C-alpha positions as CSV (number, residue, x, y, z in Angstrom):
1,M,-16.7,-1.0,10.4
2,D,-15.0,1.8,12.2
3,T,-13.3,3.7,9.3
4,A,-11.5,6.0,11.7
5,K,-9.8,2.9,13.2
6,L,-8.7,1.8,9.8
7,V,-7.2,5.2,9.0
8,R,-5.4,5.2,12.4
9,A,-4.0,1.7,11.6
10,L,-2.7,2.8,8.1
11,N,-1.2,5.9,9.7
12,T,0.6,3.7,12.2
13,M,2.0,1.7,9.3
14,I,3.3,4.9,7.7
15,E,4.9,5.9,11.0
16,N,6.5,2.5,11.3
17,L,7.8,1.9,7.8
18,D,10.6,-0.3,9.3
19,K,8.0,-2.8,10.1
20,I,7.0,-3.1,6.5
21,T,8.8,-5.8,4.6
22,E,8.5,-7.9,1.4
23,V,7.1,-5.1,-0.8
24,R,5.9,-6.5,-4.1
25,K,4.3,-4.6,-7.0
26,A,1.6,-6.1,-9.1
27,G,0.4,-3.5,-11.7
28,S,-0.8,-0.5,-9.7
29,T,-0.9,-2.5,-6.4
30,Y,1.8,-2.7,-3.7
31,V,1.5,-5.9,-1.6
32,F,3.5,-6.0,1.6
33,R,4.0,-7.7,5.0
34,Y,3.5,-5.8,8.2
35,L,4.9,-6.9,11.5
36,G,6.3,-10.0,9.8
37,K,2.9,-11.7,9.8
38,Q,0.1,-9.6,8.2
39,T,-0.2,-9.4,4.5
40,W,-1.7,-6.1,3.1
41,A,-2.0,-4.4,-0.2
42,I,-2.8,-0.9,-1.5
43,Q,-4.0,-0.2,-5.0
44,E,-4.1,3.1,-6.9
45,M,-7.0,3.3,-9.4
46,R,-6.7,6.1,-11.9
47,I,-9.3,6.9,-14.6
48,S,-6.6,8.3,-16.8
49,P,-3.3,9.9,-15.9
50,F,-4.3,13.0,-17.9
51,S,-7.9,13.3,-16.6
52,G,-7.1,15.7,-13.8
53,V,-9.3,13.5,-11.5
54,S,-7.7,12.4,-8.3
55,P,-7.2,8.6,-8.1
56,E,-9.2,6.4,-5.8
57,Y,-7.4,3.9,-3.6
58,R,-8.2,0.4,-2.2
59,A,-6.5,-1.3,0.7
60,F,-6.7,-5.1,1.1
61,Y,-6.1,-7.2,4.1
62,F,-5.4,-10.9,3.5
63,P,-6.5,-13.0,6.5
64,G,-5.0,-16.2,5.3
65,D,-1.4,-17.3,5.3
66,E,-0.5,-15.9,1.8
67,T,2.9,-14.4,1.4
68,P,3.0,-11.0,-0.3
69,Q,4.2,-12.7,-3.5
70,Q,1.3,-15.1,-3.5
71,A,-1.2,-12.3,-2.8
72,A,0.4,-10.2,-5.6
73,D,0.1,-13.1,-8.0
74,G,-3.5,-13.7,-7.0
75,L,-4.4,-10.1,-7.5
76,A,-2.7,-9.9,-10.9
77,A,-4.6,-13.1,-12.0
78,D,-7.9,-11.7,-10.5
79,D,-8.2,-14.8,-8.5
80,Q,-11.7,-14.7,-6.9
81,Q,-10.7,-17.5,-4.5
82,L,-8.1,-15.3,-2.9
83,E,-9.6,-14.3,0.5
84,R,-9.3,-10.6,1.3
85,V,-11.1,-7.8,3.0
86,S,-11.3,-4.6,0.9
87,F,-11.5,-0.9,2.0
88,S,-11.9,1.9,-0.5
89,T,-11.6,5.7,-0.5
90,S,-14.7,5.8,-2.6
91,E,-16.6,4.3,0.3
92,I,-14.9,6.1,3.2
93,K,-15.0,9.5,1.5
94,T,-13.0,11.5,3.9
95,T,-10.1,13.8,3.1
96,E,-8.0,12.1,5.8
97,A,-8.6,8.7,4.4
98,R,-7.7,9.7,0.9
99,E,-4.5,11.4,2.1
100,T,-3.6,8.4,4.2
101,F,-4.1,5.9,1.4
102,S,-2.2,8.1,-1.0
103,D,0.7,8.6,1.4
104,L,1.0,4.9,2.1
105,Y,1.0,4.1,-1.6
106,R,3.7,6.7,-2.3
107,R,5.9,5.5,0.6
108,L,5.6,1.9,-0.5
109,G,6.8,2.9,-3.9
110,M,9.8,4.6,-2.3
111,K,10.4,1.6,-0.1
112,E,10.3,-0.8,-3.1
113,F,13.2,1.0,-4.7
114,N,15.1,1.6,-1.4
115,I,15.0,5.4,-2.0
116,D,16.1,6.1,1.6
117,K,19.3,4.1,1.0
118,V,19.9,5.7,-2.3
119,L,19.5,9.2,-0.9
120,D,21.7,8.3,2.1
121,E,24.4,7.2,-0.3
122,I,24.1,10.5,-2.3
123,I,24.3,12.6,0.9
124,Q,27.4,10.6,2.1
125,T,29.3,11.7,-1.0
126,R,28.9,15.3,0.0
127,P,32.2,17.0,0.7
């Protein structure tokens, strides 16, 4: 697999956050819809929050017709029948991949809680 192509695709998602919808969280995994038809997920895997070791990340693509909620439920239940393709920073091992996976994970967290809208509301109250 062309890992550079994967990183470019994830960076394209980051640049087009408005095309990401239906963000669901399942543990340390965000599952989402891209372009209204593709279901993806990104998972942060920490050894320990106090270990000082940078987390690893895994991205998943679900080739079936699962909704983000169905994919999130399947991941949470460790459903081995849930068809998915997995990509991991522990396998790709480039700084760019780690930064991209981390950035997408962080931005999905912000999107889940509508942080942009919250910040816009705060800024609008400014005299």
